[in-house]
N, C-alpha and C positions, 0 to 999 in steps of 0.2 A: 500591839497592835502590829498589824503589818499593813504598810502603806505600799503598796505600786506605782513603780517609777514607769516611763518609758525603755527606758535603758535595762530593764528587766526584762519586757518583754523583747524588745529589741535582742537582747545575750540570748532569751531561750528561744526567740526565732532564728537564730544562727545556731545553735547548737541542733535544732531539728534539720535545717538545711544539711548540714555537715553530716548528721547520722543518715538521713534518709540519701546525698548524694554516694554515701560509701557504701550502703549497704544497696545502690542501682547498680553502682559499678562493679560489684560484687554480681551481682545476680547475672547480671549481661553479661560482662565476663566467660562466667559457668558458661552461656548461652550461644556463645563465640560472636557476639553482637558488642555495638558501638551505641551510646545515646540519639548519634545521628541516625542511624541506622535504624535505631528502634521506633525513634520516631515517625520516621517513612511509613513502616510499618503498621505502628498505628495508626495513622492517618488511612494509608489503604484499608485496614480491617473496619475501621470506625466510618469511613466515609465513601466505600468500596474505590472501583482502579482509579488511577488519576495521571494526567500525563507529567511527564517531568518538570516541564513549566509552573505547572500546578505546583505542585511537589515545592519546585525552587521558591518560588513564591511563599507558599506555608509556613517553611522554613529560613527565609529571609536570606537566602545562597544564592550563590550563582550557577548557570543552568552548567555550567562544565564540575559542579562542586557535585551535583547531584548525579550528574553523569558519572562521575567517581562513586557515588555513594550505592547506586541502583548497578553501578558493574559489582560492585562489593556481595550486596545480597543476590544478587544473579551466581556466582561465582560460588559461595555457601550456601545454594538452595533456597535460602527466602522468599526470593520470590522472582518475576522476569518479565520481560516485557512481550507485550502483544502489539499487533496492528490496531491503532483506532478503528474503529466500525464507522464514521463518520468525516476521518480526517486521513487522507492519505500519508499527509506526512507526519501524524503524531505516532506515537504508540502509547499505547496505556501500560503502569506499573501495576501489576497484580500479585496475588501472592499466592506462592506453591503449596501444598498440602505442609511442607513443614514449616514455612512462616504461618498459613491459619493455626496450624497446632500452637506453633511457640506464641502466636497473639491469643489463642482462646485459653493460655496456661495462664498467661501473663494477666489477661483481663479479669480471670477466676481470683487470681493471687489478689488483684487491685484491692477488690472486693473485697474479697477477704481480711484483707489488713487494715480495710477503712471501717467494717465491721469493729475487729479487734480492738483498733483506736479507741473507739469512743465505747467500747463495751465499761458497763459500772456508772458509766454517764445516765445520767436521767434525762426523757427527751428535753426538756427546759435549760438543762445546762450543755448540752450538746448542739439546742438552737443558737445558744447566746453565743458560743463558741465559735459556731456558724458565723455569725454574724458578725465577732467580733474580729476574726482574722482575716474572715472578706473587706473589711472598714481598715483594715492597716494594709493587705493586699492593693486597694484602691487607693489607700493615700500614699504608699510606698511608688507608688504607677507615675500619681501627680506627681510627687515630689519630685523624681528621675526624670520626668518628663518636663519640670520647671529648671530642674537644674542643667541639663542639655540644651534646653532654647537660653540661659544666661551663658555659658558656654559658648555657643556657636556666637552668639551676638559681641561677644569681650575677643573674641578671635585664641591662637593657641598664647 
């Protein structure tokens, strides 16, 4: 009889995280991208042109950091800055044709990998897996927030 433990689930999630991270690094490196630059492209691809301030907020980084990231995206031909149509002080980060093509390819690969991951699972098992993973993710976020709150209260 098999008895499942939280440790086994955690160990499996850690292994999954490692495999996904290594694969992502290889694929992004192959394309000449970094995770942070890709995050910007992904946001602009899915949500449309964004100001650098909006991107800094979305990524949780400083405006200076976004400037450096967008500079890199411009230098490699993935994105460009364009004047904001309603705010003369702001610029919008948009995709170039190269950036659009890269994001379309990544989006298609993302969809395909998702389909391949659940290949062989019946619908009920796939739904149960999603519910379980969503529960674990929500719980992990709560535990981390609680830990951070306790750490802040206790001090260094």
